[in-house]
C-alpha positions in Angstrom: -19.7 101.1 -86.3 -17.2 98.4 -85.6 -14.9 98.7 -82.6 -11.1 98.2 -83.0 -11.6 94.6 -81.8 -14.5 94.1 -84.3 -12.4 95.6 -87.1 -9.5 93.3 -86.3 -11.7 90.2 -86.3 -13.5 91.4 -89.5 -10.1 92.0 -91.1 -8.9 88.6 -90.3 -12.1 87.1 -91.7 -11.9 89.0 -95.0 -8.2 88.8 -95.4 -8.0 85.0 -95.3 -11.2 83.9 -97.1 -9.3 83.5 -100.4 -6.4 81.7 -98.8 -8.5 79.3 -96.8 -11.1 78.3 -99.4 -8.8 75.7 -101.0 -9.2 72.4 -99.2 -11.6 70.7 -96.8 -11.9 67.8 -94.4 -14.8 66.4 -92.4 -16.0 67.5 -89.0 -15.8 64.6 -86.6 -18.6 63.6 -84.2 -16.7 61.7 -81.6 -19.8 60.3 -79.9 -21.3 61.0 -76.5 -22.3 64.4 -77.7 -18.8 65.5 -78.5 -18.3 67.5 -81.7 -14.7 68.1 -83.0 -14.6 69.7 -86.4 -11.2 69.3 -88.3 -9.6 70.8 -91.4 -6.8 69.9 -93.6 -5.7 73.4 -94.6 -1.9 73.8 -94.8 -1.8 77.6 -95.3 -3.3 79.4 -92.3 -3.4 82.9 -90.8 -1.1 83.4 -87.9 -3.0 85.5 -85.3 -2.4 84.5 -81.7 -5.5 84.8 -79.6 -5.7 84.2 -75.9 -8.8 82.8 -74.1 -10.2 79.9 -72.1 -11.1 76.6 -73.7 -14.7 75.7 -72.9 -17.1 72.9 -73.7 -20.4 74.4 -75.0 -23.0 71.8 -75.9 -20.2 69.3 -76.7 -18.3 71.8 -78.8 -14.9 73.1 -77.9 -15.0 76.9 -78.1 -12.5 79.6 -77.3 -13.8 82.2 -74.8 -11.8 85.2 -76.0 -12.1 89.0 -75.7 -14.1 89.2 -79.0 -16.5 86.5 -77.8 -16.8 82.7 -78.1 -15.7 81.0 -81.3 -16.0 77.4 -82.4 -12.5 76.0 -82.9 -11.7 74.2 -86.2 -8.8 71.9 -85.4 -6.1 70.5 -87.7 -7.1 67.0 -88.9 -4.2 65.3 -87.0 -5.6 66.5 -83.6 -8.2 64.5 -81.7 -10.4 64.9 -78.8 -10.6 62.5 -75.8 -13.2 63.6 -73.3 -12.2 67.1 -72.1 -8.7 66.8 -73.6 -7.2 67.8 -77.0 -4.5 65.4 -78.2 -1.8 66.6 -80.6 -0.3 64.8 -83.6 2.4 63.2 -81.3 -0.2 61.7 -79.0 0.4 64.1 -76.1 -2.3 66.2 -74.4 -2.2 69.7 -75.7 -4.9 71.2 -73.5 -8.0 70.5 -71.5 -11.4 72.2 -71.1 -11.0 75.0 -68.6 -7.4 75.8 -69.5 -6.2 79.3 -70.4 -4.6 79.0 -73.8 -3.4 80.9 -76.8 -4.4 79.6 -80.2 -2.6 80.4 -83.4 -4.7 80.7 -86.6 -7.5 83.1 -87.5 -11.2 83.9 -87.6 -13.2 82.9 -90.7 -16.7 83.4 -91.9 -19.3 80.6 -91.5 -19.3 79.7 -95.2 -15.5 79.4 -95.1 -15.7 77.2 -91.9 -18.3 75.0 -93.6 -16.0 74.6 -96.6 -13.0 73.8 -94.6 -14.6 71.0 -92.6 -16.6 69.7 -95.6 -20.0 70.1 -94.0 -22.2 72.7 -92.2 -20.9 73.5 -88.7 -23.0 72.1 -85.9 -25.6 74.7 -85.1 -26.1 73.3 -81.5 -22.7 74.8 -80.7 -24.5 78.1 -80.4 -21.7 80.4 -81.7 -21.4 82.7 -84.7 -17.7 83.0 -84.7 -15.3 80.4 -86.1 -11.5 80.1 -85.6 -9.2 77.9 -87.7 -6.5 76.5 -85.4 -2.9 76.1 -86.5 -1.4 75.7 -83.1 -2.2 75.6 -79.4 0.0 77.2 -76.7 -0.6 77.1 -73.0 -0.7 80.5 -71.3 2.3 81.1 -69.2 
């Protein structure tokens, strides 16, 4: 039986599969063991999930109440070391920061479609979150 948290995450996964399975981009391996998957989806879910940004085996994951999820970033975001750079060139967040991310959880097959390849198995997660925006926790 699913908990309220589990049903919420499951609902987000099921509710947005049809919306998200429309376009794809490529995951980006940024060298030195850094993996930074990106998507080009314009229509995204709007959940706001708090957590800590962690580097897990070179993958940026959100450590949230529901568990750890690999973050799938908008294609105009980049990674420089432990920093995530936004479209305007400014630092949005760093590994270790407490943040809130807008977007939603998706199933692995949808994540694979969105980034145009299979997600990196070495990230060691089984949850995936499509990012639309990043907010620092206040």
